[in-house]
C-alpha positions, 0 to 999 in steps of 0.5 A: 473637411466639410463632411467631418465638421458636419459629422462632428456637429451632429454628434455634439447635438446628440450629446446636448440632447442626451444631457438635457432631454434623456433620463440619466438612470434606468427607469422602472418599466424601461425607457421605451415604455415611456413610463418615465414621462409621468415622472419627468422631470421632478424625480431624480431617476427620471431627470436628465443630467442637467436637471440632476445637477441643478435640482438635485445637487449631483454635481459630479455629472457635470464632469461629463459636460467637459469633454463635450465642450472640448469637442466644440472647441476642437471643431473651431480649430483649423489645424488637422493635427491639433483638432484630432488630438483634442477630439481624441482626448475629449472622447477618451476622457469622456469614456473614462469618466463615464466608466468610473461613474458606472463602476461606482454604482452598486446594487443599492446606490453609489458605493463611493461612500467616502463622498456619499454626503456630496454625491447623494445616494440614488434611490434603491432600485434605480442606480443603473445607467439609462438612455442619456448615459448610453447616448453620451457614451456613443458620442464619446466613442465617435469623438475619439474615432473622429480624432483618430481620422483627423490624424490620418488613421485609416486614410482619414476616413471618418466613417470607417474609423467610427464604425470600427470604434463603435463595433469594438465598443459593442463587442466589448460590452456584449461579448467580452464582458458577459463571457468574461464574467462567466469565465471568472466563475471557473475560479470561484466558490459559490460565495465568489471567493477565489478558489482554483480547485474546481477548475483543476478537478473539472479540467482533469475529469476523465469523463471529459477526456476519456478515450475508452471507446477506442481502447475498448473500455467504455464511452469516450469523453464528452469532449471527443463525443462533441468534437466527432459529432460536430465534424460529421454534422459540418461535413454532412450539412456542407455536402448537402448544402452544396448539392442543393445549391448546385441543383438550384443554380446549375440544373433544370430541376423542375421543382426549384421553388419547392426545393428552396422552400424545403431547405428553409423549412428545417431552420424555421422549425421551433425547437424540440419539434423535429426531435419529436417528429423523428422520435414518432418516426424512428423511436421504439414505438415509431411508425417506421420502426413498427412497420420495419419490425413487423415486416422483418420480425425484428425487435424494435431498437433504440438506435435513434437515441444517441449520436446517430439521432443527434447527427440526423436531426442536426444535418436536417436542421443545419443544411439550410444554413449551408445552403443560404451561404453557398447559393450566392457563392455558387452563383458568383463563379464567373462563367467566363472562367469555365468557358476558358477552361472548356476552350482549352479542351478541358472536359466538364468534370475537369472544369468543375473540379479544377475551376468551379470548385476551387472558386467556391472554397470561401463558401465551403469553408464558411459553411463548414465552419458555421455547421461545426459551430452550430453543432457544438452550440446545439442544445435542443436536439441533444436534449431530446435525442441524446439519451445517455450520450451527452454533449458539451452543451447539455453537460454545461446546462445540467451543471448549472440548473441540475443537482450538481449546481457547479458553475465552475464545471460549466465554465470549464466545459465552455472553455473546452468548447471554445478551444474547439471552435477557435481551433476550427476557425484557425484551420479555416483561415489557414486553408484560405490564406494567400489565395484570391477568389475574386470573380465579380469585378467591374467588367461585363462577364459574358456567357452562362454557367456550364452544365454539370458533369453527367455523373455529378448531376446524377449523384447530386439528384440521387442525394437531393430527391430522397432528402426532399422526401424525407423532409416532407415526411418529417413535416407531414408528421409535424402538421398532422400532430396539430390536428389530432387529439393526442399525438401518437395515441389518439389520432382523432381529427380535431381543431381544438388545439388551434382554437385554444392557442389562437382563439379571438373574441369580441370585447364589450366595446366591439373590439377584438380580444386575443383570447388564445393562450399563445397570443401574448408570447406570439406578439412579443416574439414578433416584435423582438424578432422584427427589431433584432433581424435588421440590426443583426444584418447591419451589424454583421455585414458592416463587420464583414466589410471592415474585415475584408476591406480594411486593415487595422491593428487588432483586426484578427482579435476583432474577428475572434471576438465575433466568433466567440459569441457564436461559439459558446452554447446558448445556454452559457450565453443566457447564463453569462448575460444574467451574470453580467447584466443583472447588476449595475451599471448595465442592468437589463434583466427582465427587459426586451433590450437584453433579448434583442442584444442577445439575439444580435450578437449571438446571430451576428457571426452568420451575417459576418461569415456570409458577408465575408464569403460573398465579399471575397468574390468582389474585386477591390477595384470596385471600391477604388474606382468609387473612391477615386471618383470622390465618393466616401466610404458610406456612399461606396457601401450603399451604392456599390457593395450592398447591391452585390451583397443581396444574397448575403443580406437576405441570408442575414435577415432570414437567419437572424429573424428565424433564430430570434423566433426558434432560439431556446437555449439562451432565451429560457434564461432571459425571458420574463413574465412581461417578455415571454418568447414563443420557444419558452412558452412552447417548452412549457407546454411540452413539459406539461404534456400539452403536445397538441397545442405546442405543435399547433403553435409551432405550425402557426409560427412556421407559416408566419416565418415563411411569409416574413421570409418571402417579404424579406426576399421581396424587399431585398431583391435579387443580385443582377450580374451583367452577363450577356451572351458573347455574340450579342455583346460583340454585335452590340460593341460593333454597332456602337463603334460604327455609330461613333465612327459615323458621328466623328466623320460627320 
């Protein structure tokens, strides 16, 4: 009761602060730019709600005060049911009022012309909701959630109820709303009128569904090409990720630290760079191609351009994601189960095949699903290496920005892609349903992992070592390209590319001047990435906890909605965000906020899937013991769950930070002159033929990302599972028993 009142009182304090201190409408230049302070409180656009009511006569904003007063009254009621009912009504009514006010805003002011004389139109260009309205909206959500908790929803746990309500709101605003806005375009003409003809013609297009490659009549449709590529990429990246995880955790491989670095390198590489490196190696004029052609007397071919080249690049790029997901799962397999199998006279191979590998199923399924969706959504590799073999992501891009100018076709292709990814998600759920994979419990786990079967150890080393060498060669080509005058043509060594990108001078006052052409986008990228990475990890892991540990209505739909943002190509995400947030009530285009929101809800599913895989191995008795001892859900998560999820936390932080830096398909639509990201700037350099500066910039980003990733690893730390030696544990237990017996005798 005391905790509930404290939470409710804190929410009401935030509501009062939003009404009296924060601007109610969007300020030009952004709220966090603090430019609104110069206009505060005289201008109507910068004034908080209370001053807009008193000074500017906008009495309709006073309606938002009424739910806050209801919440204050509810806090004084002694009866739980009455307090819960009043809080639910207060929160629901407040959200309804706020939504109606938001929908009443048009591009040039309030659109409720019937009462315009009473409302008073807002200044043109300043009509969208600001920080005060956003904070009030979150408070209304919390009031509604606290009301449900008071009425016994989810056993009266206010933290869990509030977390679910907040995440539902965020997913609705930043996933459903933009994607729904884009899908509506499938049934519209360019002028916005309803016309289903475009949807019908595009969904029946033979170029999408043709099976000519099987029947011998030409190419298969783009849908089948994309599906086949995604299956092959997911299988390849999952297999390689498992091999890397086994080598890193179950063998005496001497270069484990170098192995971990090499598995990280492809994921921290900016877009187009790996494709360009593969082109210089295996293209018609590539180093490897020319060497083999001269040695064997063969004509150089174009085998790299098509699905084969895309597959190599995607496996190289997505294997690290599988490794990050699988390494925690491989470490989490209980050694005592493997020892029990050997005690029952099973050999190493049978133990691995029947005990260890089945316990890794959550990680394998999640790694395959992530590889499948990543391949479906990939844009950079198919654009560089696809040639005439386009995939759904590139076809969607050209349908929007190319000569076709057909948003309806883009929306239809996005629907096809979403159908594939959701089908994979359902297949994964069916494979894992009805099985328990918990291996980390509250009991001490004795022993060490058994050695791998000899044949399996040889096989995974035979896979891992050549792939390591291949990765080293690719990145040697990338680094070499930053130190030559013209990559592939004039290999004279030079530092001019780094000097042009990152030169530093002195101002007249003696301060540093960032004179390099790359500094502006570099600092912007670091700022946005460092903001979005922790937010992505928090939202993703909290969502994973709710999915695995809680049962509530709509849980499966909630999980589907999360995967939707990850399943849609970044190109479509960028376009949908532009369509949804370019107009009131949530006008965010041209700001840093839209980039942060895109990164958080685009990359969150990796944190969710990694958290789900790791949390599936944590026995529920850990939570139950904490709750039985009087801890609430928040304390249980902080003290019990999070320390055991450190591999998943690291994976979420690393992935979200890196993708915020290396993402291109969505970013290219959302950047502005004030907030230009590194990848967008690199693409511009590539388009202008400045490959040396682009590679120098990319190399610098790789070094910075390695340093930040090491910092994340240091801050999060490693998960420590209590696994003592069985003999030592027995001796310690006997000594403790003898000591207790002596004390009782005394």
